[in-house]
N, C-alpha and C positions, 0 to 999 in steps of 0.2 A: 412038245413045244409049250403046252400051257403050264406045266410043272416048272419050266425054267423061268417063267416070267413071274411066278408067284414069290419066290424068294426075292427078286428084285423089287417087286411091288411092296413087300413086307419092309425092305430095307428103306424105302422112300418113306413109307408110314411111319418107321421107327425114328427116322433122322427128322421128319417133320414134327412129331410128337415131342422129340427131345428138345428141339428148338423151341417150341411153344412152352415146354415146362420150365427150361432155363432162361425164358426172356426177362421175367422179372427178377429172378436173382442175379442175372448178368447187370441189369441196370442197377439194382440195389448194391451190388458189391462194388461196381464202378463209382457210384456217387459216394459210397463209404470211403473208398480210397482218395477220392479228390478231397472230401471234407476232412480227412485226417491230415491233408497236406498243409504247409503253413498258408500257402496262397487260399485255398479253400476254407480254412478257418478264418482268415482275414475277410474274405467275402461274406461268410456267414456272420460274424460279429459286427463288422463295421460297414459292409457293403461296398468295399472298395477292392479292386483287383478281380472282379468277377469274370466269369466266362465270356469269351468274344464270340462263341458259337451261337447263331441265332436259335431261338427256342423252337422256331418251325422246323429247322432241320432235325432236331431231336425228336419232336413228336411225329414228323413225317417218316423218320426211320423206324421209330417204334411201331406205328400203325400199319407201316408198310410190312414189317417183320410178321406182325400179328395176323394181317389179312392174307398174306402169302401162305402163311403156316395153315390158317383155317382153311384156305381153298385147296392146298394140297391134301389135307386130310379128307375133305369132303369130296375131292375128285375121285371118280370111280377108277379102281385099280386097274381095270383092264383096257382103258381108253387112253389113247395119247401119252404113252409111258414117257416119251421124250419131253414133252411140254410139262409133265408133272415133275420130272426130275429137274428141269429148269426152274420150275417154281419153288422146289425146295432149296436149290442153289441160291437162288435170289433171296429167299428167306434168310438163309445163313448169312449171305453178304450184307443184308440190310441190318440183321442183328450184330454182326461183327463191327459194322460201320458205326452203329449207335454207341457200342462200348468204346470204339476208339476215338469218337467225338467227345464223349465225356471224359475219358482219361487223358486226352491229348491236351486239354486246357487246365490240367492239374497244377 
């Protein structure tokens, strides 16, 4: 029974680490795509037509994804596997929501 739990714990660690490694590239790529659009360049150059998404929502999603990923990595592999899996799922949800918020106002 212990050997069956180890691969699942390694998968959770892998997904959590991948999320943390991809957090900054996801945000950077989303902002590059936004700034490459006409609306984004107009916002950058003239300050008009900028995003209507509050900055607190973007920062909140970013820090939530980071904190959840760090918590999932620091979590002992053998304890509360279901809660650790839920933490990884929430990490990815926060990260994808952040990307969608940035891209949605392009």
